[in-house]
C-alpha positions in Angstrom: -42.1 -0.2 -5.0 -40.4 1.9 -2.4 -36.6 2.0 -2.2 -35.0 -0.1 0.5 -31.9 1.0 2.4 -30.0 -1.1 4.9 -28.0 0.8 7.6 -25.2 -1.3 9.1 -23.1 1.3 11.0 -24.1 1.9 14.6 -26.6 -0.9 14.5 -28.6 -2.7 11.9 -31.8 -1.1 10.5 -33.9 -1.3 7.4 -35.5 1.8 5.9 -38.4 1.6 3.5 -39.0 4.7 1.5 -36.7 6.6 3.8 -38.5 5.5 7.0 -37.5 3.0 9.6 -39.6 -0.2 9.3 -40.6 -2.7 11.9 -42.4 -6.0 12.0 -41.6 -9.3 10.4 -39.2 -8.0 7.8 -36.9 -6.8 10.6 -36.6 -10.1 12.6 -33.0 -10.8 13.4 -32.2 -13.6 11.0 -33.9 -11.7 8.1 -31.8 -8.6 8.8 -28.7 -10.8 9.3 -29.2 -12.2 5.8 -29.3 -8.7 4.4 -26.1 -7.8 6.2 -24.3 -10.9 5.0 -25.2 -10.2 1.4 -24.5 -6.5 1.7 -20.9 -7.2 2.7 -20.5 -9.9 0.0 -21.5 -7.3 -2.6 -21.5 -8.5 -6.2 -19.7 -11.7 -5.3 -22.7 -12.9 -3.4 -22.7 -15.7 -0.8 -23.2 -19.4 -1.4 -26.4 -20.7 0.2 -24.5 -23.3 2.1 -22.4 -20.6 3.8 -25.5 -18.6 4.6 -27.1 -21.6 6.2 -24.0 -22.3 8.2 -24.0 -18.8 9.5 -27.6 -18.6 10.4 -28.6 -22.2 11.3 -25.4 -23.8 12.5 -27.1 -26.4 14.7 -29.7 -27.5 12.1 -29.3 -30.4 9.7 -28.9 -29.5 6.0 -32.6 -30.1 5.1 -33.9 -27.9 8.0 -31.3 -25.1 7.3 -32.2 -25.1 3.6 -35.9 -24.9 4.4 -35.2 -22.0 6.8 -33.3 -20.1 4.2 -35.9 -20.7 1.5 -38.6 -19.5 3.9 -36.5 -16.4 5.0 -36.0 -15.4 1.3 -39.6 -15.9 0.5 -40.9 -13.8 3.5 -38.4 -11.0 2.8 -39.6 -10.8 -0.8 -43.2 -10.9 0.3 -43.1 -8.5 3.2 -40.8 -6.0 1.4 -42.8 -6.1 -1.8 -40.0 -7.1 -4.1 -39.6 -10.3 -5.9 -36.3 -9.0 -7.2 -34.6 -8.2 -3.9 -32.4 -11.3 -4.1 -30.6 -12.4 -7.2 -29.0 -15.7 -8.0 -29.9 -19.3 -7.1 -27.0 -21.2 -5.6 -25.2 -18.0 -4.8 -27.3 -15.1 -3.4 -26.7 -11.4 -3.8 -28.7 -8.3 -3.3 -30.2 -6.4 -6.2 -28.7 -2.9 -6.3 -31.7 -1.7 -8.2 -33.9 -2.5 -5.2 -31.8 -1.8 -2.2 -28.9 0.4 -1.2 -26.7 0.2 1.9 -24.3 2.4 3.8 -21.6 -0.2 3.7 -21.5 -0.1 -0.1 -21.5 3.6 -0.1 -18.7 3.7 2.5 -16.4 1.3 0.7 -17.1 2.9 -2.7 -16.2 6.3 -1.4 -13.0 5.0 0.1 -12.1 3.3 -3.2 -12.7 6.6 -5.0 -10.6 8.5 -2.6 -13.6 10.5 -1.2 -12.5 10.1 2.4 -14.6 12.8 4.0 -17.7 11.3 2.3 -16.7 7.9 3.7 -16.2 9.0 7.3 -19.6 10.7 7.3 -21.2 7.4 6.5 -19.4 5.7 9.3 -22.0 6.3 12.0 -20.6 3.8 14.5 -19.3 0.2 14.7 -20.6 -2.2 12.1 -23.7 -3.9 13.4 -23.2 -2.4 16.8 -25.4 -4.1 19.4 -26.8 -6.6 17.0 -26.4 -10.3 17.7 -27.9 -13.7 16.9 -28.4 -16.2 19.7 -26.9 -19.6 18.9 -25.0 -18.4 15.8 -21.3 -18.2 16.8 -20.1 -18.3 13.2 -22.2 -15.3 12.4 -20.9 -13.5 15.5 -17.3 -14.2 14.5 -18.1 -12.9 11.0 -19.5 -9.7 12.5 -16.3 -9.2 14.7 -14.1 -9.7 11.6 -16.1 -7.2 9.5 -16.3 -4.8 12.4 -12.5 -4.8 12.7 -12.0 -4.6 9.0 -14.3 -1.6 8.4 -13.0 0.2 11.5 -9.5 -0.2 10.2 -10.5 1.2 6.8 -12.1 4.2 8.5 -9.1 4.8 10.6 -6.9 4.7 7.5 -9.2 7.4 6.0 -8.7 9.6 9.1 -5.0 9.2 8.8 -5.0 10.2 5.1 -7.1 13.2 6.0 -4.7 14.2 8.8 -1.7 13.9 6.4 -3.5 16.3 4.0 -5.0 18.6 6.6 -4.8 22.3 5.8 -4.1 23.2 9.5 -2.4 21.5 12.4 -5.7 21.8 14.4 -7.5 19.8 11.7 -4.8 17.2 11.8 -5.3 16.8 15.6 -9.0 16.2 15.0 -8.5 13.6 12.4 -5.8 11.8 14.4 -8.0 12.0 17.5 -10.9 10.3 15.7 -8.5 7.6 14.3 -7.3 6.9 17.8 -10.9 6.5 19.0 -11.2 3.7 16.4 -7.8 2.2 17.2 -7.1 2.9 20.9 -4.6 0.0 21.2 -2.6 1.1 18.1 0.6 2.7 19.3 1.5 4.3 16.0 -1.8 6.1 15.7 -1.6 7.4 19.3 2.0 8.6 18.7 0.9 10.5 15.7 -1.9 12.1 17.7 0.5 13.1 20.4 2.9 14.6 17.9 -0.1 16.5 16.4 -0.9 17.9 19.9 2.8 19.0 20.2 2.6 20.7 16.8 -0.2 23.0 18.0 1.7 23.7 21.3 -0.4 21.5 23.7 2.2 19.3 25.3 0.0 18.5 28.2 -2.6 17.0 25.8 0.2 15.0 24.1 1.4 13.6 27.5 -2.2 12.8 28.5 -3.1 10.9 25.3 0.2 8.9 25.4 -0.2 8.1 29.1 -3.9 7.1 28.6 -2.7 4.7 25.9 -0.1 3.2 28.1 -2.6 2.8 30.9 -5.1 1.2 28.5 -2.6 -1.4 27.4 -1.7 -2.2 30.9 -5.2 -2.5 32.4 -7.1 -4.0 29.5 -4.5 -6.2 27.8 -2.0 -6.7 30.6 0.7 -5.4 28.2 3.5 -3.0 28.9 3.5 0.2 26.8 5.7 0.3 23.7 9.2 1.8 24.4 8.4 4.6 22.0 5.5 5.7 24.1 7.5 5.6 27.3 10.2 7.6 25.6 7.8 10.2 24.3 6.2 10.7 27.7 9.6 11.2 29.3 10.8 13.6 26.6 7.6 15.7 26.8 7.7 15.9 30.6 11.4 16.9 30.4 10.5 19.7 27.9 12.4 18.1 25.0 11.1 17.7 21.5 9.7 14.2 21.0 11.7 12.0 18.7 
């Protein structure tokens, strides 16, 4: 049997033997089940919860039948009777399938931050949705935020340990891309720009952050951002 790999960053795709697969095994609910179980890792996910995520408007009997059919078809079409483990609680079999979200979190837990950020190819399940499954969509939003936060923290740790100030700028810039509304991250990026002598870039990133908060969230910028912009424009060292 060929190795399966689930890719969750930047979209949701299933590879079989290293190649993208199409057809019935990649129908949305079948892929959604794999994503749910991938994030649940060894804990697995109770069948009732899976049914609530994927068939929220169905009665219990119909939702149970839908899940049983989904599990059956995935095993059949992917050629693995061992893909799913457990009965009441389902989990994925690591001997059969791998996934980038496991590798990403394992790398972070091991302190291998550069390995982790290379795995983060984009937002979790970017562009993937299930019609009529609001609980699943909320779950995706929560996981997307959680994993983006973990990646941003990795960038911050890399910036703090950077061998050069230019490297620190790059790491903080990428952290700010993931957390554009986070004032502390933007201030750190601005200070990194100042450290390499580019005050104009520091003003620009701080001003863009202030404008973003105002236009998208209807919030005033934090006083620390306003103060930094004023100090930089006055030629003073930022506090």
